N, C-alpha and C positions, 0 to 999 in steps of 0.2 A: 727772342727778338732777333731778326736777321742782322748780320753785320753789314754796314754800308760799304759800297765799293765792290769791285770785281771779286768773285770768290777765287780762292786759291785752287790751282789745279793739282789734284792728287797725282796725276800722271807726271807733272813737272816735279813735284816733291820727290817721287820715287826715282825719277831719272837723275835728279841732282845727287841724291844720296848714293845711288848705284855708281854713278860716274866718280864721285868722290872716293868711294871704296876702291874702285878699280885703279884709279890713279895713285892712291895712297899705297896700295900694295905693290904696284908696278914700279913707282918712282921714289916712294918715301915721302915723309912729311915736308921736308925742305923744298923738294922739287914740285910739289903739288900746289897749284894756284887756283884762285877763283875763276880766272879767265879760262884755264884749261878745263876745269870742271864744267863751266857753261858750254864750252865748245863740244865736249864729249856728250853732254846731256842733251844737246840740241836746243838750248834755250839761250836767252840773252844774259849778259852779265847782270843787267838790272833785275832780272827775274831771280837770280841767285842772291843778290844783295838785299832784295826785299825780304828774303827769308833769313839770311845770315849776313849780318853787317860786316863780319870779318872772317878771316880764314880759321881762326881758332874755334869760333862757334860752329862754323860749317863742319870742320873735322871732328869736333866733339859729337855733333849730331850724327855724323857718318859712322863713327866708331860705335855709338850706342845702337844705331839701327842694325849694324852688322851683328850685334849680339841679341837682336830681337827686342831692343828697348827694355832690358830687365829693370826691376825696381832698384833704386839707389841702395836700399838695405835689403838684400835678399834673405829669404827664409831658408836656413840650412838646418836640417833636422839633427844631424850628427856627423861624425867623421866619415862614415860610409857614404853619406849623401855628398859630403864635400869631395871625397875621392872620385865619386861617379861624375860630378860636375867637371872637375879638372880633367879627368880621363876623356870625357866627351870633347872638351875644348881642344885639348892637346893632340887629339887624333884627327882633327879636321885641318887639312892642308892649308886652306885659306886663312883660317884663324891663326895658325902657327905663323904664317907669313905676316899677318897683320900685327901680331904681338911683337914680332921682331922689329917691325917698323916703329911701333910705339916705344920700344926700348931705346931705339936710336934717337927718338924725339927728345929725350931728356937733355941731350947736348945741343941738338940743332934747333929745337922749338920748345924751350923750357916753359913758355907760357901755356902751350897746349898741354904739356905733361902736368903742370901745376893746376890748370883748370880742371882737367879730368880727375886728378887726385882729390881736389877740393869738393867736386860735385858728387863723385862716386867712390873713389878709392878708399877714403877714410871710413865710409859707412860699411863697405864690403869687408874691409879689414876687421872692423869691429865685430861684424857678424861671424867672421871666421875665428877670431879670438874667443868669442863667446862659446862657439862649438868646442874648441879645445879646452876651455875652462870647465865646461859641463862634463867632458870626457874625463878630465882629471878628477872631478868630484865623484864620478861613477866608478873610479878605479881603473879606467881603461888606459890611463897614463900615470906615470909615477907621481906620488904626492908632491914632489918638489919641482914638478914641471913648470917652467915659466912660459905661459901661453904666448906671450909676445915674441920671445926668442924662438920658440918652436915655429911660429908662423913665419918669421924671417927665414928660418932654415928651409921650410917648405916652399916659400916663394923663391928662394935662391935655387932650390932643386928644380922648380918649374922652368926657370930661365936656363939652367944648365941643360935640361932636357931639350929646350928649344934650339940650342946651339950645338949640341953634341949628338943628337939622335936624328935619324932620317924622318922626313915628313910623311913617310908611309907607315908610321907606327899605328897600331890598332889601339882601341880603348883598353883592351886587356894588357897590352904591352905597357902603356902609360900607368895603368893602375898597379901593375906589378912593381914598377920602378918606384912609385910614390909609397907603396906599402913597405918596400925595403927601407926607405928613408924613415918612415914612421916607426918601423920595428927597431931601428937603431936608437930611436928616442924613447923606446920602452912601450910603444903602443901595443896593447893586447885587447882585441875585441872581447866581448862578453863570453862568446863561445870558446875562444882559445883559453881564457882565464879559467873556465870550468874544466877544460881538458887538463890544464897544467896542475890543477889542484888534486887530481886523482892519483 
């Protein structure tokens, strides 16, 4: 059954989210406003407010759209799959800049950081911990590995990479870096464990 009223414009939707992303990356969370987004998107403020009643909801949607609207709880097969995903994200210049802006939001816009964590972060962290726990059970990590602590270490390593490495890093560069961190935690993929036993 059709919804009464004027249909939403997909072009306006896309323009608003694109403008939000550009401004967020250029200026940061604190300096991005609904008025600026409307102006850059070429729409009225009312058009933006009909879709997003406040800045937090607008920027949350912007961030998710920038990552292709992934599911709240992603399916991650194993550590190798996890590494590939992080390597892809951290080798993309725009995503690196976006992540740095989000990190700054913890202080400047705590509501945005909290909303994003509540809606997506907790589920994604749980999926990552599950991967690490399964790896421990398969013997790819030491039996006394605390999956939560290891995830914190990996997340910290990701942020360290964002602030200490150039934005021109390739996926191979990022993967090598994260593998070195995991190796210090005792990670041994199945193939390496077989080699070491001979």
